[in-house]
N, C-alpha and C positions, 0 to 999 in steps of 0.2 A: 507669389505675386505681391503679397503684403511686404515681404522683405525688400523686394526691388523698389517699391514705392517709397519706403523709408529711406533707402540708400539715396535716391534722387533728391528727396526733399531736404535731407540733412545738409546737402552741399550748399544750400542757400541760407542756413541758419546763422544768426549772429552769435558771437561768443558769449556764453553766460557769465564769464568772469575774466575781464581783461587784466585785472590786477595780477593774477597768477602768471599770465603770459608776460606782462611787463617785468615782473620779478624774475622770470626765467631768463630774460635777455638783459637783465641788469639795468633797466630804466627806472630810476627812482624819482626823477623829477616829473613835474606835470608836463604832459605832452600838448603842445600847441598845434592847431590845425593849419600849419603853414610849412614853408619849405624847411625851415630850421627844425621843426618837430619831425617832419618826414625823414630828413637826413639822419637825425639822431636815432630814429627807430631802425633804419636800414643798417647803419653802421653797428649798432649794438647787437642786432640780430646776426650779422655776419661774424662778429667776434664770439658769439655765444653758442650758436647752433650749427653743428657741422652738416655739410652735405655728405650723405653716406648711403650705401645701398646694401648694407650687410644683411638685412632681412631677406632680400632677394638672392644675393650671391651665396651666403652661408647656409640659409635654411629653406629657400624656395617658398617663403611665406607670401601670401597675398597682401597687396598694398591697398588698404581701405582709405577712401577719401571722405568719409562722413566726418562732420565736425567733431563729434565726440571721440572717434577713433584717433583723429589727428591730435586732438588735445591730450588724450591719454598718453600717446607715444612721445610727443615732442615736449609737452609741458610737464606732465606728471612723472613720466619715466626718464625725462631729460635725455632723450635720444635725438637723432637727426632724421634725415630723409632725403628724398630727391625732389625735383622741381614741382611735381604735382602735389606733393605733401607740403613742402616748406613754403612755396609761393601761394599755395592754396590756403593754408592757415594764416599766412601773413595778410593776404587779401581780406580774410574774415576779420582780422584785428583792425585793419585800416577802416573797413566798412563799419565796424561796431563803434570805433572811436569817432566817426563822423567825417572821414575823408571821402571825397568824391572819387571813388576808385572803381575800376572794372578789370576783369581778367583779359589778358591778350595772349595771342599765340606767336611763337617765334620759331625760326629756323636756325639750328646750330651750324654756323658756317666755318668755325675753326677747323683747319685741316681738311676742308671740303673743297674739291676742285670744281664743283658745279653747284647748282641750286639744290640745297638740302631740303628734305621733307620736313613738315612741321612735326616737332617732337619735344618742344619745350614750352613751359607756361611761365609767363611773367605777369606783371601788374602795371597798369597805367593809372596815374592820378592826375586829375584836373586841379590846377591851382592858378588863380588869377588869370583865367582864360588861356592858360598854357598847359600842354601835356608833358608829363614827366614819366620816364620809364624807371621802374623799380624792380630789383631782383635780389632775393636772398636765397635762391635755390639753384644757382648755376654751378656746374661742376668745374670750377676753375676760377681765375682771377676776374673779379667784377668790380665796377666802380663802387666805392664806399659811400654811396648816397644816391640821390635821384638824378637821372640824366635828362636834361631838357631836350625835348624832341624839336629841334630847330636846326636848320642847315648849318653845318660846320661850326657849331657853337662849342668850342673846346672847353672842357672842364678838367681841372687838375686838382687833385687832393691826395696827400700822402704819397707823392711820387707816381700816382696813377693818372693817366690822361686818357679820357674818353670823349667821343663826340658822335653826333649823328650825321649821316648823309642820306638824302632822299633817294630811294630806288625807283618807286613809281607812286601812284596815287595813294596806295594803302600800306606800302612797306618802306621801312627805313633801315639803313645799315648802321649798326652800332659798332664803331671802330675803336681800337685801342692802340696807342702808340707803343712801339716796342723798340726802346733805345738800344738794346743790345744788338739788334739787327741793323740799326741805322736807318730804319724805315719811317720817314716823316709822314708818309701817306697813311700809315697805320694798317693794322690787320682787322678784317671784319670778323668780330666774334659772333654776332647774332644778326639776323634780320628780324625786325620787330614789326608786327602787324598792328596798326593803330585802330583797327575795327574791334568792336566790342564782342566778346565771347560770353557764353554762359558757362558756369562751372561744369555743367553736364557734358560740354564738348570734350572734356578731357578723360571721360570714363573709358572710352574705347582705347585711347592712346595709353592710358595707365595699364589697362588690361594687357596690351601687347608688351609693354616694357617689363612688367613683372612676370608674365606668364609664358611668353613665346620663347622657344629655344633659340630663335634668331636674334633675340634682344641682347645688346651689348651689356646690359645690366645683369644678365644671367652668366655672362662669360668673364667679366672682369670686376674685381673689387675696386671700389673707388671711395675716397674720402677727401674732403677739401674743407678748409676753414681759413678765415682771415685771422691774423694776429696783430698785436699792437705795433709790431715792427715789420710786418710784411704778410707772408702767406705760407701755408703748409698744405701739401697735397700728397696723397698716396694712390697710386695706380698699381694694382697687383702687389709686387714686391718693391716697386720703385718709390722711395720717399724723397720728395722735393721740399726743401725749406728755403724761403727767401727772407733774409733779415737785412733791412736797410739797404736794399738793392743788391745784396750779394747772395748768389744762388749756390746751394749745396745739394748734391744728389747722393743718395746712399741706397744700395740694394740690400734689402733685408733677407736674411738667410733661412729663417725658420718661421713656423706658425707662431711660436712664442714671441719672436721679435715683432711680427706683424701685430699681434694682439696687444703687446706693450706699447707699440707706436700708436695704435688706435686709442689706447687709454691716455697716454701722455700728451699727444698732440691734438686729439679730437674729442677728448673728454668722454670716451666710451668705456664702460667698466669691463674688466677682464673676467671671464668665467673659466673654470677648469672642468674639462670633460673627462671624468675619470674612466669612462668606458673606452674612449678612444685615446686616452693619455695625451690629450692635446689641449690647446688653449683657444678660446674664441671670445667674442663679446657676448 
């Protein structure tokens, strides 16, 4: 019982040292509590910390959401994580720095033919009486900054164009323009709920994602990161790189190639397993 109590209370704690976190994501300048400061944090985070599920896929390890566990993994060990980890720790950073932020729930709509269940965590920040959606833990291409939650207010940066469209009183559709398909109406990446959540609300979802045999995180290896010229993603053996709008897809043939790709593109160190004569992170 004591352990359970500690687990729940830790999800609310402020970060003891924001300096190490800012150093981890390469933010050396003073952060201002405005849109410019928020955008700089999001972009730096996307460039520095990969989305990855190797603890779940490779080793079946439990994913802990306590502040100290997240700090140790992401900051000290310089690893990545998935949405409950990355957006969870990023929310703690924003909260500790003094931003008016709260966790929000999302539905992943990409490749979904119907309304998808809630299985993603994001962050909403209030600035100048406006709401902004922030995401550093999405398994794919996400806007490199904060997206204003306002009807059809298109935002373009680094060739990425995103905007919001209202679905109902509490939910908004986050859309992305996909020029390769010639779709000016855009594709719905996420549905974002603007109601406030507690960090505790993600404990059961996290338990399912790392522990259930039905979880896609148990069945598929995934890694994603933004680059200065585009994006890089790995799903199982399929490596996708986008450089200045040009896409290249390569199928990796071996565990060694996968491990080296994780090291080269996603900054995850390679380890040699001498017992299995294989490579992993």
